[in-house]
N, C-alpha and C positions, 0 to 999 in steps of 0.2 A: 800092207800096204795100200793092196786094192782093195780093202774091203774099209780101210780108213778111207780111200779117195771116193769109194761109193756114198758111206754113211756122209762125208761132211758136201756132196753134190746132191744127197736130199734135203739136207737142213738148208743150202741154199734155195732150193727149188721151195720147201713149203714155209721158208720165210717171203720170198717173194710172191707167191700165192695168197698169204695170209692178209703181207701188208694194205692191199687195197680195200681188202674186206675190212679192217681193221680203223682204216681211213673213213671208210664210206659210214661205218657204224658211230666213230666220234662224230662227223659232220651229221648223223641224222640227230644224234643226242642234243646238238648243239643250235638246230634249226629251231628258229622262232614259230612257236605255234600260231600266235596273235591271238590278243581277248582286248575285251572293251569292260570299262567298267565304270557308268557313269562318263564324265568328261575323259578320263584318263584310257588311254590304249597302249597296249604293249605288243609288240613285234607286228606294229603296223608298217605299211611299204612306206619307203622314204618318197617317193613321187607321189601319195595321195595328197589332197587337197584337204588342209584343215583350218577350223576357222575357232577365231579365239573365242566365238560365243555362239549359241544355237541361234536358227533364224526362225525358229517354230518347231512342232511339234508332227510328225508324219508317219502314214501308217503304209507297209508294202502289200499288194494286192498285185494278184497274179491271173492273169486271163488264161485259165486250162482248158479252156475250147479249142485255143487255136492249133493248126496244124504244123506249128514249130514247136508246141510242147509236147504232142504225141512222139513228133521224131527227139526231141531229146531226152524224151523218158523211155521208149519203147527202141530205137535205134541206136542212141549213143547209152542208154543205160545210166542217165547221170539223173540226181534227185532234183526237187524244186531249186528254181533260181534264189527264193526269197531267204535262205539262210545267210548266202553270200552277201546279196545287197545289203540286209542289215546290219552285217559285219561292217564292211565299204562305208556305211553312213555314220556307223554308230563312233568309229574308229577316226571317224574326220571330225567330229564335234559340232557337224554343221547344222544337224537337225536331231531333235530326240525322239526316238523310235517307241511308237506306241502299239501294242498286241491288237492285232484285228483278225488273224488267223484261226488255227484252228484252238490253241491256249484260249482261246474265247471262250471257250465252252466250259473249263475247268474254271474259271472265274467265275461264268454265272452261277456254274454249280457251288461254289463257295457262298455266292450270294443267298444260293436259295435255300443252302442248310441253315442260312444264316436266318432266313424269313421262318423256317419252318421251326427255329429253335435248338438245334440240334447244337450249333457250336456253344464253345464257354463264353460265358460272360468277359466282356472285354474284347473279343475278337474284333471288332469294329469291320465288318463289311456292312456297314449299313450305306443307304444313297448317297449321292454326290462328291464319291471319292474317284470317279474314272474319268483321267484325262483325255480330253476331245483331240481327235485327230485334226488340226489346222489344213493337212495336206494326205495326198494322196500317189505314189510313188507306183507308175505301174511299167515291168518290164517287156520287153518282148526282142524277138531274135530272129535274124533272116540269116540264112546259109547259104554259100556258094560255094561250088564246086567247078567253078571257069577258072580256067590257067592263065586266061586273059586280067584276073584279079577282079572284075568288076561283080556287082551284087546279081546274083543268078533270080532274086525274085521271090515270093512266096513257095512255100513247100509244095504247095500245091499242084505245080507244075510237075513234081517230078513224083506224083503221087504219093507224098510221103515215104518213100523210100529212098532218099537221096544217098543213104550209106549204102546201100546193093546196088545202085545205079552208077555211082560216080567211083571213079579208082580213088584208093588211098594216096594221098601226097602227103609224103615228110611225116608219115607218122599218122596223118588226119583223116578223118572220114568227109574231110571236109577244106577246101581252097581258104575260105577267110570267113571267119565269125562278125558279122554287123550288129551290134545291139541296140536298141533306142530304150531309153526313159522318158517318160511322161509323166509330167507332173499336175496335178489337177487340186485346184483352190476349193476343199470340202465344202465351202458355208455357200459359195455362189455357183459350182460347179465350172468354172471359168479354167481352160487351160492355159497354166503361167508359165510353163517353160516344157522344153522338150531337147534334149541332148542326144548326138547318136555317137557312138565308140566303136571299135574295131581292132581287130587283132589279126596276125595272119600265122603262121607255122615259125616265122623267124621273131616274134614276138616271148619266146617261152623267159628270157632274161628279165623281164619287167618283176617287180617285188611283188605284187599283187596277183596269184597264180604261176608265177614263176618256179621252176624248177630248182629244186634246194635253197629258196628263198622264200618269201615273205607271207606272209599272215594268216593262211587258212589251212594249215596243215590238220586240223579235225575236221572239215568239210569234203571227206570222201574223197570220189571221182572228180573233184574243181581241185585237188592238190596232187592227185596222183596218176591222173589219165593226160594225154596231151589234146586232147576236145575240152576236155574241164578248165585246164588251163588257158588253153585259148579264150574259151569265154569268161571265164573270171577274169582276165586281163583287159577284154574286151567291155565289161560291163564298169570295170574300173576306170577305164580310158571316157565311157561315156559319162560317169559319175563326177569325174572331174572336171569335163566339159560344162555338165549343167550346174556344178558351185559356182563356177566361172562366171557363167550365165546370168546367175542369181545373184550376185555381189553384183552386178550393174544393172538390177532392175527394175524395170519403168513401166508402172500398169500401162493398159492400152484405153484409151479414154475414146466415147463414143459421144458424138453430140445428142443433148437430150437424153443421154445416159445408156447403161448397158441393157439389151433387150428390150427394149422401150420402142421398137420400128425402126431404129437404125436411117441412115441417109438414102438405102437405093428403095427407094418409093414405086410401087406398081404405079401405072396408069391408070386413069379413071374408067 
């Protein structure tokens, strides 16, 4: 009897310990990984802005010389923000994403092979096929370690070592992530839009970058670390704000025309 009781107790304990693991495995298997194919999106966050048709073509370019980028890569050990932003843009169908990053080297390599005669006849890598980027979107990040919730400003004031200086709050190496997306018209060089987004340690329930939910399961640290999830959510917030502003876009007009002297004249 005693042996039977012990065996029964062990069976109950094993069942209890394995149930959470099995539930976690099932949940992980059912998590949407997120994808975009042309105008179709799979696993996109429910709160992501969506457009019935694109407003133009866009390239994503990252300023990798800034302190924020050094902190992102070195202290947070996170990859480039470009894949996250591209995913957000294409899933929204508000712009068509064109390549202006490292893959451009491969594109030009194929054209060079075509020019050298090495490619098969009919490969069709001739001139005049590449699509122009109407706009460029440029991301940037400000990090704050202030418990008051304000933005701490540029990382330079922390010597680029914010993670080592500030205490980890709620599992994060920063209190708040404030992102900014700047949109430039490539033909004129005019900044036509800018939007800010932010996320704190309480925002992990957002579909984009949120724990156990939304659309970026294949993007490494942006789906698996608290810092990455907060930044993905902050960029999604900034992008939503940008799209809303662009829907009501109105060009700025200057008397006499842009870049032709302006109205603020100097004295004689």
